[in-house]
C-alpha positions as CSV (number, residue, x, y, z in Angstrom):
1,M,41.8,35.2,-50.2
2,S,41.2,33.9,-54.1
3,D,39.9,30.4,-54.7
4,A,42.4,29.7,-57.9
5,W,45.5,30.4,-55.5
6,K,47.3,27.0,-55.0
7,P,50.6,28.3,-52.7
8,N,54.1,27.5,-53.6
9,R,55.9,24.8,-52.3
10,P,60.1,24.2,-52.2
11,G,60.7,22.8,-55.4
12,D,58.3,23.9,-57.8
13,A,59.7,25.0,-60.9
14,E,58.0,28.6,-60.9
15,T,60.6,29.4,-57.4
16,R,63.5,27.0,-58.8
17,A,63.7,29.4,-61.9
18,L,63.8,32.6,-59.9
19,S,67.2,33.8,-59.9
20,V,69.4,35.4,-56.8
21,D,68.5,39.1,-57.8
22,Q,64.5,38.2,-58.6
23,V,64.7,36.9,-54.9
24,R,66.4,39.9,-53.7
25,G,63.3,42.1,-55.7
26,L,60.8,39.6,-53.7
27,L,62.4,40.1,-49.9
28,D,62.4,44.1,-51.2
29,Q,58.4,43.7,-51.6
30,L,58.3,41.8,-48.7
31,H,59.3,44.2,-46.8
32,A,57.7,47.3,-48.2
33,L,54.4,45.5,-47.7
34,G,54.6,43.2,-44.4
35,K,56.0,46.6,-42.5
36,P,53.3,48.8,-42.3
37,L,51.6,44.9,-40.9
38,G,54.1,44.3,-38.3
39,V,55.2,41.1,-40.5
40,V,59.2,42.1,-40.6
41,F,62.6,40.2,-41.4
42,P,65.0,43.4,-41.4
43,S,67.7,40.3,-42.0
44,A,66.3,38.1,-44.7
45,E,68.5,37.5,-47.4
46,T,69.4,35.6,-49.7
47,G,71.4,32.5,-48.3
48,G,72.9,29.2,-50.5
49,R,71.2,26.8,-52.6
50,A,70.0,23.2,-50.5
51,I,71.6,20.4,-51.4
52,D,68.7,19.6,-54.2
53,G,69.6,23.2,-56.0
54,D,66.6,25.1,-54.5
55,L,67.5,29.0,-53.6
56,L,67.2,29.6,-50.1
57,V,66.1,32.4,-48.4
58,V,67.8,33.3,-44.3
59,F,65.2,33.9,-42.3
60,G,65.4,30.9,-40.3
61,G,66.3,28.8,-43.1
62,G,63.2,29.2,-45.5
63,P,62.7,28.1,-48.9
64,V,61.6,31.0,-51.7
65,S,58.5,29.6,-51.6
66,T,58.2,30.9,-48.3
67,V,58.7,34.5,-49.3
68,T,56.3,34.0,-52.2
69,N,53.5,32.4,-50.3
70,L,53.7,35.6,-47.5
71,L,53.8,38.0,-50.7
72,H,50.7,36.3,-51.8
73,L,49.0,36.8,-48.8
74,L,49.9,40.0,-48.0
75,R,49.5,41.6,-51.6
76,E,45.6,39.9,-51.0
77,H,45.3,41.7,-47.0
78,V,46.3,45.0,-48.9
79,R,43.6,44.3,-52.2
80,R,40.9,43.5,-49.4
81,A,41.6,46.6,-47.4
82,D,41.6,49.1,-50.4
83,E,38.3,47.7,-51.2
């Protein structure tokens, strides 16, 4: 894992700025990268917003930051496997 990477936290400006369509795109990437590795969230979908306005992803009530962090880890795994 890159030393420069810092996980996103719920409420980070980077994740708060994402639109519903962008989050759906991230979920599509999560499904595509995760499936071969057994990381499967078949029912994951964008949900409503938390009281503070954060966009939520429904797969156990996780915030968008969970999706972005999982994607980073999966991409890093794939990158290392290809080396």
